[in-house]
N, C-alpha and C positions, 0 to 999 in steps of 0.2 A: 750775522747772528752770533751771539755770544757762545763761547764754549764753557759749559758749566761742569765743574768737578765737585763731587761731594767727598769730604775727607772725614774719616772716622777718627775720633780722638785716640791718641796712643796711650795716654796715662790717665784719661778721665778728666772730669771738670768738677771743681769744687771751689767754694769761697776761700779767699785768702784772708786770714785773720791775724797773721803775724805782723809784728811791728817792723821798724826800720832796722836792717841788719847791715853791718859793715865788717868786712873781712879785713884781716891784718894786711893783706897784700893788695887791697883795692887801690891804694894810692899809686901803685906801679902801673895800673892799667891806663890806657889813653882816656883822657877826659872827653865827655860828650861835646859836640860842636854847638849844641844848644841845650839850655836847661832853664825853663821858665817856671817859676812858682806862683806867679800871678798874685802875690800878696800886696794888692793895691796898685800894682804897676805891671808893665810888661818888660821888665829888666831881665836880660840874659845873664845868668850866673856863671856861664862858661866864659873862658878867656878867648874863645873864638868869636868871629864876627857873625852875628845873627840878630835880627831885629824884626819887630812886628809893626805892620801898618794897620792901624785900628780906626774904624769909623762906626759910629752908633753902637758902641759896646760900653759896658760898665764893669767895674770891679765890685763884686758883692760877696760877702762872707768869705773873704780871702780866696776868691776865684774869679776867673774871667767869665762874665755872663754874656751869652749870645742869644738874641731875642727871637731867632727863628724866621726872620724876614729876609727873603732873598734880595741881595744888593740891587739887582737889575729888575726886580719885580715890584719893589717899593722904593722909589727914588728918595723919599723923605726919611723912611725908617729902616730901610734895608741895611744890614751890617756888612762890614768888611773886616776880616781878621786874617791877614796874610803874613806869614813869617818868611823872610828872605834869609837863606843860608848859602852865601856865595862860596864857602869852602867845602860844600857838600860834594861827595863822590858817589856816582850811581852804582858802582860795582857791588858794594856791600854796605848795608846800613841797618840800623835798628831804630824804631820809634816806640815810645812808651808814653801813655797818657792816662791820667786819672780824670774821670768825667762823671757827670750825672745828668742824663737827659730829662727834660721835662715832659717830652712826648716823643713818640715815633710815628706820628701821623703821616699820611701820604705827602711826599715831598719833603719830609723832615726825618729821613732815615740815614742821612749821611753822618759820619763821625769825623773822619780826618782824611785829607787828600794830599798827595804829593804831586805838585805841578798844576798851576792854574790853566796852562795851555794844553798840555798833553794828558794830564791826569794819569801819569805813568804808574801810580800806586794809590790805593785807597782802601779804607776800612769803613764798613757800614753795617747796617742791620738788614737782614733779609726779611721777606714777608713771613717766613717761618719763625722769625724772632732770633735766629742764630746769627753769630758773627760771620761776616762775609769779607773776603779780601779780593780786590780786583786789580788788574794790571792792564796797561795800554788802553786807557779810556773805556773800561768795562768790556773789552773784547775777550778777556779771560776772567772767569769768576770762580772763586773757591768758596764754597759754603762749609763752615766748620760745624758739623753736627754735634748736638749736645753741648753747645756753648751759647746758651741764651743770653741776650743782652736786653735787660729790662729797664724801662723808664722809672725814674724816681729812686734809683739805687746808685750809689757810688760804685764805679767799676774801673778796674785797671786792665788795660789791654796793652800788650807789648808784641811787636812783630819784627822779626829779623829776616832780611832778604840777602842771599849770597848768590849773585849771578854766576860767577865762575863755578861754584859747586852746584848750581841749579837747585838751590834749596830755600825753602821758606818755612819758618817756624812761628807758631803763634802761641802766646801765653795769655790766659784770662784769669785775673785775680790770683796770680802767683802760681798757677798750675799749667802744665803743658797741655794745650788743647788739641794741637795738631802739628804735624810736620809733613810736608809733601814736596814732591820733586817737579821742577819746571820742565817743560818740553825741551828736547835736546837742541832744537833750533831757536829757542826763545831768545829774544833781545828786547830791550826797552826801545820803543820807537823814537823816543825823544833823543836818544844818543845818536849823534851824527847829524841831527837836524839843526835848523837855524835857531831853534829855541833852546838848545842844549844848556847854555849858560844862564839865560834869563829864566828858565823854568826850574831852577834850583830853589823852589819855595814850597811852602806848605799852607794849607787852608782848611777851614771847617766847612767850606762850601764847595760843591762840585759844580764848576762853571760850565760843564757840558750839558747838564740837564736841570740845573737850578735847584738840586737837592741840597738841603742845608741841615746843620746841626742846631738844635734848640735846647739850651740848657747851660750847665756850668762846666768849666774846665779848670781843674785845680792845679794841675801840674803837667808839664810836657818836657820830654827828653828826646833828643835826636843824637844818635851815634853814627860815626863814619865807618862803622864796621858791624859785623854780626856778632852779638854777644854769645858767650858759651852758655850751655844749659845752666851751669851753676850761677853765672852772672844774671841770667834771666830771673832766677828764683830770688836773687838778692837785690833786684832793682829797688831803689829807695823810694817807693811810693806807698803810701798808707791808704787803706780803705777807710 
């Protein structure tokens, strides 16, 4: 049975309407291991090794469009969008993406998943409409109250995980939505498993339950570290 935690926002939730902000010392910070803008292709703008495996996807309006059909439920039309990041480190990471869902119907509430085998991290939309973060194949679930994720709207979600500090932080549309502490004995089950290296990938499909994302993804960034609060606010993704 899943353990469900409800987390109240620390600083509230609001729309992010500011533009791209670049600080003078940004160049001194480590670059992301993956940065995809999806402007007609799935080219990684980072110097690190990261690439997408795409099937039944198209680029539309300068974004990656995913048709909402599960890969193993519709052999002809089901999509596959898996990003391999071999240089990824599990200990601390940040993911940020700008997306617009066409719907959040049953079976189409997934947004982004780390690990096609272990699903060691995922963000999705709860039945309540709020942002949800899950770990270890949905065995731990954190619902972020007052952080609604709506279909038909461009949304920016950023989440940082720091395992040594047992800390997770979530930002929605440029505002801190929640910060919470992992259990003292928490560990990612993929670490130390036979799939530890092969599961360093990301997808918009949850391959444990067939839950998929249906809509547009305009930009995706993956860091091999947890960003500072100031860096989260300055993530270069526009609404």
